[in-house]
C-alpha distance (Angstrom), angle and dihedral (degrees) to the residues before:
residue distance angle dihedral
X1 . . .
X2 3.81 . .
X3 3.77 119.3 .
X4 3.82 116.5 -100.9
X5 3.79 118.6 -98.1
X6 3.79 114.3 -124.8
X7 3.80 125.6 -158.9
X8 3.81 128.7 -176.6
X9 3.81 112.2 -124.2
X10 3.85 102.0 -168.8
X11 3.81 92.5 178.6
X12 3.81 97.8 -59.4
X13 3.80 108.4 96.8
X14 3.81 95.4 177.7
X15 3.80 91.7 55.2
X16 3.81 90.7 47.1
X17 3.81 90.5 50.5
X18 3.82 90.1 50.2
X19 3.82 90.4 50.6
X20 3.80 90.4 48.2
X21 3.81 91.4 52.6
X22 3.82 90.3 49.3
X23 3.80 91.5 51.5
X24 3.80 92.1 46.6
X25 3.81 91.2 50.3
X26 3.81 90.8 48.6
X27 3.81 90.9 50.2
X28 3.81 90.3 50.6
X29 3.78 95.6 -119.7
X30 3.81 95.1 135.4
X31 3.78 91.9 50.3
X32 3.80 89.9 49.3
X33 3.80 91.9 50.2
X34 3.80 92.1 51.2
X35 3.78 90.9 47.5
X36 3.81 93.6 50.4
X37 3.79 93.9 47.6
X38 3.80 90.3 91.3
X39 3.79 134.3 24.5
X40 3.79 113.8 -91.5
X41 3.76 117.8 -153.8
X42 3.82 115.3 -127.3
X43 3.81 90.9 -115.2
X44 3.83 90.6 52.7
X45 3.80 90.4 48.0
X46 3.82 91.1 52.9
X47 3.80 90.4 48.6
X48 3.83 92.2 48.8
X49 3.79 93.4 48.1
X50 3.80 91.0 47.8
X51 3.82 91.1 51.7
X52 3.82 91.9 47.5
X53 3.80 91.1 50.9
X54 3.81 90.1 49.5
X55 3.83 91.1 51.4
X56 3.81 90.8 50.1
X57 3.80 91.1 48.1
X58 3.82 93.1 50.3
X59 3.81 90.8 46.5
X60 3.80 90.5 51.6
X61 3.82 91.7 49.3
X62 3.82 91.5 49.8
X63 3.79 91.9 48.6
X64 3.80 92.1 49.4
X65 3.82 91.9 47.0
X66 3.80 91.5 50.7
X67 3.80 92.0 49.7
X68 3.78 94.4 47.9
X69 3.81 91.3 44.8
X70 3.78 90.2 53.4
X71 3.78 92.1 50.1
X72 3.78 92.5 50.9
X73 3.81 93.8 61.8
X74 3.78 97.9 45.3
X75 3.79 111.6 111.4
X76 3.76 112.4 -155.9
X77 3.76 119.9 -170.8
X78 3.78 115.2 -162.3
X79 3.77 113.8 -157.7
X80 3.79 119.1 -176.2
X81 3.76 110.1 -142.1
X82 3.75 112.8 -157.6
X83 3.78 129.2 170.1
X84 3.80 89.3 -118.7
X85 3.81 91.4 55.3
X86 3.79 91.6 53.4
X87 3.83 92.1 49.3
X88 3.83 91.3 49.5
X89 3.82 92.5 51.1
X90 3.78 92.8 53.7
X91 3.71 93.7 61.1
């Protein structure tokens, strides 16, 4: 059984309800409720899970490609600062 979701009320019930809905959406409770509304055949369940895994895999590949692309174009200039270099620059 899933652990209960706790929300602080602090006098504002509407804000607490909004926070509860956010937490429930993050936990995937709404998606689960929609999915369990009707019977899903085992073959449909396999197909759905396969499609979800494919979406996650593609998302992960895109994220990795974007990160590596960003790293490729970063120009880093390393300058060694030494006390002798500062004295030489002054004259």
